[in-house]
C-alpha positions as a LaTeX table, in Angstrom:
\begin{tabular}{lrrr}
\hline
Residue & $x$ (\AA) & $y$ (\AA) & $z$ (\AA) \\
\hline
Met1 & $-18.79$ & $-51.62$ & 32.22 \\
Ile2 & $-17.54$ & $-55.08$ & 33.14 \\
Leu3 & $-20.16$ & $-57.80$ & 33.21 \\
Asp4 & $-19.84$ & $-60.57$ & 35.77 \\
Phe5 & $-21.42$ & $-63.12$ & 33.43 \\
Glu6 & $-20.21$ & $-65.82$ & 31.12 \\
Pro7 & $-21.97$ & $-68.12$ & 28.68 \\
Gly8 & $-23.87$ & $-70.84$ & 30.51 \\
Asp9 & $-24.81$ & $-68.65$ & 33.48 \\
Phe10 & $-28.47$ & $-68.54$ & 34.48 \\
Val11 & $-30.14$ & $-65.14$ & 34.85 \\
Ile12 & $-33.48$ & $-63.41$ & 35.22 \\
Asn13 & $-34.61$ & $-60.04$ & 33.94 \\
Pro14 & $-35.97$ & $-58.32$ & 37.08 \\
Thr15 & $-38.13$ & $-55.97$ & 34.97 \\
Ser16 & $-39.69$ & $-58.89$ & 33.02 \\
Lys17 & $-39.86$ & $-61.79$ & 35.46 \\
Asp18 & $-42.55$ & $-63.48$ & 33.35 \\
Trp19 & $-39.78$ & $-64.27$ & 30.81 \\
Gly20 & $-38.62$ & $-66.94$ & 33.25 \\
Ile21 & $-35.09$ & $-68.17$ & 33.77 \\
Gly22 & $-32.64$ & $-67.52$ & 30.98 \\
Gln23 & $-29.29$ & $-69.01$ & 30.08 \\
Ile24 & $-26.62$ & $-66.75$ & 28.63 \\
Gln25 & $-25.60$ & $-67.85$ & 25.13 \\
Ser26 & $-23.04$ & $-65.17$ & 24.24 \\
Ile27 & $-21.67$ & $-61.80$ & 25.28 \\
Ile28 & $-20.33$ & $-59.32$ & 22.73 \\
Lys29 & $-19.46$ & $-55.96$ & 24.29 \\
Glu30 & $-22.66$ & $-54.78$ & 26.01 \\
Lys31 & $-24.94$ & $-57.14$ & 24.05 \\
Val32 & $-25.90$ & $-60.27$ & 25.96 \\
Thr33 & $-27.81$ & $-63.02$ & 24.13 \\
Val34 & $-30.01$ & $-64.97$ & 26.53 \\
Asn35 & $-32.32$ & $-67.91$ & 25.85 \\
Phe36 & $-35.31$ & $-67.48$ & 28.19 \\
Glu37 & $-37.61$ & $-70.40$ & 29.01 \\
Asn38 & $-40.87$ & $-68.51$ & 28.29 \\
Val39 & $-39.98$ & $-66.10$ & 25.46 \\
Gly40 & $-37.03$ & $-67.68$ & 23.70 \\
Lys41 & $-33.87$ & $-65.90$ & 22.61 \\
Lys42 & $-33.45$ & $-62.20$ & 23.42 \\
Val43 & $-30.55$ & $-59.84$ & 22.86 \\
Ile44 & $-30.21$ & $-57.64$ & 25.93 \\
Asn45 & $-28.31$ & $-54.35$ & 25.95 \\
Ser46 & $-26.64$ & $-54.38$ & 29.36 \\
Lys47 & $-26.39$ & $-50.58$ & 29.31 \\
Tyr48 & $-30.17$ & $-50.39$ & 29.76 \\
Ile49 & $-31.26$ & $-53.68$ & 31.34 \\
Glu50 & $-29.52$ & $-55.16$ & 34.36 \\
Leu51 & $-29.77$ & $-58.93$ & 34.45 \\
Lys52 & $-29.56$ & $-60.74$ & 37.77 \\
Lys53 & $-27.48$ & $-63.91$ & 38.03 \\
Ile54 & $-29.15$ & $-66.84$ & 39.77 \\
Glu55 & $-28.09$ & $-70.29$ & 40.84 \\
Lys56 & $-30.09$ & $-72.98$ & 39.09 \\
Asn57 & $-30.24$ & $-76.23$ & 41.01 \\
Ala58 & $-29.61$ & $-79.20$ & 38.78 \\
\hline
\end{tabular}
């Protein structure tokens, strides 16, 4: 699986939208560390949870 993300990208977790917008901190193999605005830092296994990239207006 090739992820189309890089650190700094903004994402949401479609299955947990209440987490808010997250910013990718690091990607190591299928583990994506994301800092979400409502729940803090989460390590997401991209094999099981598909994050959706968003554009965040500055």
